[in-house]
C-alpha positions in Angstrom: -45.5 -0.6 -33.8 -41.9 -1.8 -33.5 -39.2 0.6 -32.3 -36.5 1.5 -34.7 -33.4 -0.4 -33.7 -31.0 2.4 -34.7 -32.9 4.9 -32.5 -32.8 2.5 -29.5 -29.1 1.9 -30.1 -28.4 5.7 -30.3 -30.3 6.4 -27.1 -28.5 3.6 -25.3 -25.2 4.9 -26.4 -26.1 8.4 -25.4 -27.2 7.3 -21.9 -24.1 5.2 -21.4 -21.9 8.2 -22.4 -23.7 10.5 -20.0 -23.4 8.0 -17.1 -19.7 7.3 -17.9 -19.0 11.1 -18.1 -20.5 11.7 -14.7 -18.4 8.9 -13.1 -15.2 10.3 -14.6 -15.9 13.8 -13.4 -16.6 12.5 -9.9 -13.4 10.5 -9.8 -11.3 13.5 -10.9 -12.5 15.5 -7.8 -11.3 12.9 -5.2 -8.8 14.3 -2.8 -5.6 12.3 -2.4 -4.2 12.7 1.2 -0.4 13.5 1.4 2.0 10.7 2.4 3.0 10.7 6.0 6.7 10.2 7.0 7.3 7.2 9.3 8.1 8.1 12.9 11.8 8.5 13.8 12.7 5.3 15.7 16.4 6.1 16.4 19.7 5.7 14.6 19.3 2.1 13.4 18.2 0.6 10.2 15.8 -2.3 9.5 18.8 -4.6 8.8 20.7 -3.7 11.9 17.7 -3.6 14.2 17.1 -2.1 17.6 19.8 -2.8 20.2 19.2 -5.8 22.5 16.4 -7.1 20.2 16.5 -10.6 18.7 13.5 -10.3 16.4 11.9 -7.1 14.9 9.6 -5.9 12.2 8.2 -2.8 10.5 5.0 -4.6 9.6 6.3 -5.6 6.2 9.7 -7.2 6.8 10.5 -9.5 9.7 14.2 -9.8 10.8 16.0 -12.1 13.1 19.4 -11.4 14.6 22.0 -14.0 13.6 24.4 -15.8 15.9 27.5 -14.0 17.0 29.3 -12.2 14.2 26.6 -13.2 11.6 24.4 -10.7 9.9 20.7 -10.4 10.5 18.3 -12.4 8.3 15.3 -10.5 6.9 12.3 -11.6 4.9 11.4 -10.0 1.5 8.9 -7.1 1.5 5.5 -7.5 -0.2 5.0 -5.3 -3.3 2.0 -3.4 -1.8 3.2 -3.2 1.9 3.4 0.2 3.7 6.2 0.0 6.3 5.4 1.3 9.8 7.7 2.1 12.7 10.2 -0.6 13.6 9.2 -2.5 16.8 10.9 -5.3 18.7 9.1 -8.7 18.8 11.5 -10.5 21.1 14.5 -9.8 23.4 17.9 -11.1 22.5 
């Protein structure tokens, strides 16, 4: 006796729908943690950098202080990078 193809297709579709519904319900219940503010590192920006520091980073952007009276040079940030506290990599 051969199984009816329509019956098999309907059962497969029903099983797939139940499994997909369970996954969607589980994903809707995931807790998303709140974003944390970065630590206060003083009154300087990433572009100006910490005083007496020649190279600094926030984990996403690397900056180098220019020569006298020249602005600092910084790299571009990656699209998925999460900046951290600014830290000095080398003294001036």
